[in-house]
Structure formats: structure tokens, C-alpha cells
C-alpha positions as CSV (number, residue, x, y, z in Angstrom):
1,M,-99.8,2.1,-4.1
2,Y,-102.6,-0.3,-5.2
3,F,-104.1,-0.9,-1.8
4,E,-103.5,2.5,-0.4
5,N,-106.0,4.0,-3.0
6,I,-108.8,1.5,-2.4
7,P,-111.5,3.2,-0.4
8,K,-112.2,2.2,3.2
9,I,-115.7,1.2,4.4
10,F,-117.3,0.5,7.7
11,Y,-118.0,-3.3,8.1
12,D,-119.5,-5.2,10.9
13,S,-118.4,-8.8,10.2
14,M,-119.9,-10.1,13.5
15,N,-123.1,-8.2,13.1
16,I,-122.9,-6.9,16.7
17,G,-123.2,-3.2,16.0
18,R,-119.5,-2.4,16.2
19,P,-118.3,-1.9,12.6
20,K,-114.6,-1.6,11.8
21,V,-112.9,0.4,9.1
22,V,-111.7,-2.0,6.5
23,T,-110.3,-1.8,2.9
24,N,-113.1,-2.4,0.4
25,L,-111.6,-5.4,-1.4
26,L,-114.7,-5.7,-3.5
27,R,-113.9,-2.5,-5.3
28,R,-112.6,-3.2,-8.8
29,V,-111.4,-1.1,-11.7
30,S,-111.1,-2.4,-15.3
31,I,-109.6,-1.0,-18.4
32,R,-112.1,0.1,-21.1
33,A,-112.2,-2.1,-24.1
34,N,-111.3,0.7,-26.5
35,I,-108.2,1.4,-24.5
36,K,-107.2,-2.3,-24.5
37,A,-107.7,-2.4,-28.2
38,N,-105.2,0.5,-28.8
39,T,-102.1,-1.4,-29.8
40,L,-100.0,1.9,-29.6
41,L,-100.3,1.9,-25.8
42,F,-99.0,-1.7,-25.3
43,D,-96.1,-4.0,-26.1
44,T,-96.4,-7.7,-26.1
45,Y,-94.0,-9.5,-23.9
46,T,-93.0,-13.1,-23.2
47,I,-92.4,-13.8,-19.5
48,K,-89.1,-15.4,-18.9
49,E,-88.4,-18.3,-16.5
50,G,-88.7,-17.1,-12.9
51,E,-89.9,-13.6,-13.7
52,T,-92.5,-12.2,-11.4
53,P,-94.7,-9.1,-11.9
54,E,-92.5,-7.3,-9.5
55,I,-89.3,-8.1,-11.5
56,I,-91.0,-7.0,-14.8
57,A,-92.4,-3.8,-13.2
58,H,-88.9,-3.0,-11.9
59,K,-87.3,-3.5,-15.3
60,L,-90.0,-1.6,-17.2
61,Y,-91.1,1.1,-14.8
62,N,-88.2,1.3,-12.4
63,D,-90.6,0.5,-9.6
64,P,-91.5,-3.1,-8.5
65,E,-94.5,-1.6,-6.6
66,L,-96.2,-1.1,-10.0
67,H,-96.6,-4.9,-10.4
68,W,-100.4,-4.3,-10.1
69,V,-100.4,-2.4,-13.4
70,I,-99.1,-5.5,-15.2
71,L,-101.7,-7.7,-13.5
72,L,-104.6,-5.3,-14.1
73,I,-103.7,-4.8,-17.8
74,N,-103.7,-8.5,-18.3
75,D,-106.8,-9.3,-16.3
76,I,-104.9,-11.3,-13.8
77,I,-106.7,-11.6,-10.5
78,D,-105.0,-14.8,-9.2
79,R,-101.3,-14.6,-9.8
80,Y,-100.8,-18.1,-8.5
81,H,-103.0,-19.7,-11.1
82,Q,-103.0,-17.1,-13.9
83,W,-99.2,-16.4,-14.0
84,P,-96.8,-19.0,-15.5
85,M,-95.1,-21.3,-13.0
86,N,-91.3,-21.7,-12.7
87,F,-89.7,-24.9,-13.8
88,S,-89.8,-26.7,-10.4
89,Q,-93.4,-25.5,-9.7
90,F,-94.5,-26.7,-13.1
91,N,-93.0,-30.2,-12.6
92,Q,-94.6,-30.5,-9.2
93,F,-97.9,-29.4,-10.6
94,I,-98.1,-31.9,-13.4
95,A,-96.8,-34.7,-11.1
96,D,-99.6,-33.9,-8.7
97,K,-102.2,-33.6,-11.4
98,Y,-101.5,-36.6,-13.5
99,D,-100.8,-40.3,-12.8
100,N,-98.7,-40.4,-16.0
101,V,-97.6,-37.1,-17.5
102,D,-96.8,-38.9,-20.7
103,D,-100.3,-40.3,-21.3
104,I,-102.3,-38.8,-24.1
105,H,-104.3,-35.8,-23.1
106,H,-106.0,-35.3,-26.4
107,Y,-105.4,-35.4,-30.2
108,E,-105.1,-32.4,-32.5
109,F,-105.9,-31.9,-36.2
110,T,-104.8,-29.0,-38.3
111,Q,-107.8,-27.1,-39.7
112,L,-108.1,-28.0,-43.4
113,S,-109.8,-24.8,-44.5
114,G,-109.2,-21.2,-43.6
115,K,-106.2,-20.6,-41.4
116,Q,-103.9,-23.5,-41.5
117,N,-102.3,-22.9,-38.1
118,V,-105.5,-23.5,-36.2
119,K,-105.5,-26.7,-34.2
120,I,-108.7,-28.6,-33.4
121,E,-108.7,-30.6,-30.2
122,V,-110.4,-34.0,-30.3
123,Y,-111.0,-36.4,-27.4
124,N,-111.9,-40.1,-27.5
125,N,-115.5,-39.3,-26.4
126,S,-115.9,-36.7,-29.2
127,A,-118.9,-36.9,-31.5
128,L,-116.4,-36.6,-34.4
129,Y,-114.7,-39.8,-33.3
130,N,-117.8,-42.0,-33.8
131,G,-115.8,-45.3,-33.3
132,D,-113.8,-44.9,-36.5
133,K,-110.4,-46.7,-36.0
134,D,-108.8,-44.6,-38.7
135,F,-110.0,-41.3,-37.2
136,Y,-106.7,-40.7,-35.4
137,S,-104.4,-41.7,-38.2
138,T,-103.9,-38.1,-39.2
139,A,-104.1,-36.7,-35.7
140,V,-101.2,-35.6,-33.5
141,A,-101.2,-37.0,-30.0
142,I,-100.7,-34.4,-27.3
143,T,-99.5,-35.7,-23.9
144,N,-100.5,-34.4,-20.5
145,R,-97.1,-32.7,-20.2
146,E,-97.4,-31.1,-23.7
147,H,-100.9,-29.9,-22.9
148,E,-99.8,-28.2,-19.7
149,E,-96.8,-26.7,-21.4
150,I,-99.1,-25.2,-24.0
151,Q,-101.2,-23.7,-21.3
152,Q,-98.1,-22.2,-19.6
153,N,-96.9,-20.7,-22.9
154,I,-100.2,-19.0,-23.4
155,K,-99.8,-17.5,-19.9
156,R,-96.3,-16.3,-20.8
157,Q,-97.7,-13.9,-23.4
158,I,-98.7,-10.7,-21.8
159,R,-99.2,-7.0,-22.7
160,L,-97.2,-4.2,-21.0
161,L,-98.2,-0.6,-20.9
162,D,-95.7,1.7,-22.5
163,P,-93.8,3.5,-19.7
164,V,-94.6,6.8,-21.3
165,Y,-98.2,6.4,-20.2
166,I,-97.6,5.0,-16.7
167,E,-98.2,8.3,-14.8
168,E,-101.5,9.0,-16.7
169,F,-102.5,5.4,-16.0
170,K,-101.9,5.7,-12.3
171,E,-103.9,9.0,-12.1
172,E,-106.8,7.4,-14.0
173,Y,-106.7,4.4,-11.7
174,I,-106.9,6.7,-8.6
175,N,-109.8,8.6,-10.0
176,L,-111.8,5.5,-10.9
177,I,-111.1,3.6,-7.7
178,N,-112.2,6.6,-5.6
179,E,-115.6,7.1,-7.4
180,T,-118.4,6.8,-4.9
181,S,-120.4,4.0,-6.5
182,I,-119.5,0.3,-5.9
């Protein structure tokens, strides 16, 4: 459904005077900020190991083709880099990225005022460090693996549109995508 509603345009990729009809992949639709802020329309969800947008759409909307709704709502453009990896992909990713996955990536301090659960990341070259050898005595070392796991866990937290609103959402999408201006 997603691509079938995107308008077609004439495009001459070779600039030889023979344009072809192509799907206008530059056409985008986004959700208004006031809609995104409406917590009554959405549920939070933690993506489970191996779940894809299609699996979640099938479970929630009874239609795997509505995977695009999940991606659009969560501002996911690149599902290969913005969607959490499965276990084997993750292990391959960190093995390729780091010489030693157990090396220290950075240090964290717990914020001492305000919210106590806020972590402050500090690196060896930080202005806060200033060569003080006792600086890291109260810090927690975060390894490369732990850092990447934290990033994956952030990606696992998504919002899902309540199924009650799915038909209205699809209609609004079709209306917006077919507007004449780019």
C-alpha cells in the first residue's frame, strides 16, 4: 500500500528527451508534532528479538503490509540501521566495528543534581578530565559492547498506533501523499 499511493512523475534520467514514468521517491509525509504528542493514540512497545516491522504489523493490525505505518510513526527511514539487530547481526556488527569489544568505550557519571538517573558520558579527551588521575574513581566504565547494547535497547523502544485509528491514519496518509506540491 505504501508505494502504490506515492505519485508518479515523468523523469528523464539520461537527459535525452525521453522521460519515463517513475515513482516519486522524494515525496515524503510526516506526522504533525501535535499528533505525535497525543499519548492517547499510541502505545509504547519494546521490540523483541527477531521481530521485524512486518511481524509487529501482522500482530497488531492483522496486516504485515502495514509495516510502513510503524516505520513512519517512529521516523525510521533506514530499517537496516535504525531498527534493532538480531543477536547474530549484533555480534557480527560489533566484531567488525571494534578490535576489542571489551575495551572501554567511555565512562559514565550519575548526575549529582536534578534527576538522579541521568548519566553523563565522559571520554579521556574531555575538558572535564583535565589530567586528574582521581577523576575516574567515581565513574563507571562502559565497554564497547555495553555501549552498543545501550544503543540497541534505545532502538527497541518504539511507539505503535492504536489499531482503532489505523483506517483513519491510512486515509490521511493517502490524502497527504497525493497533494500536488512536493
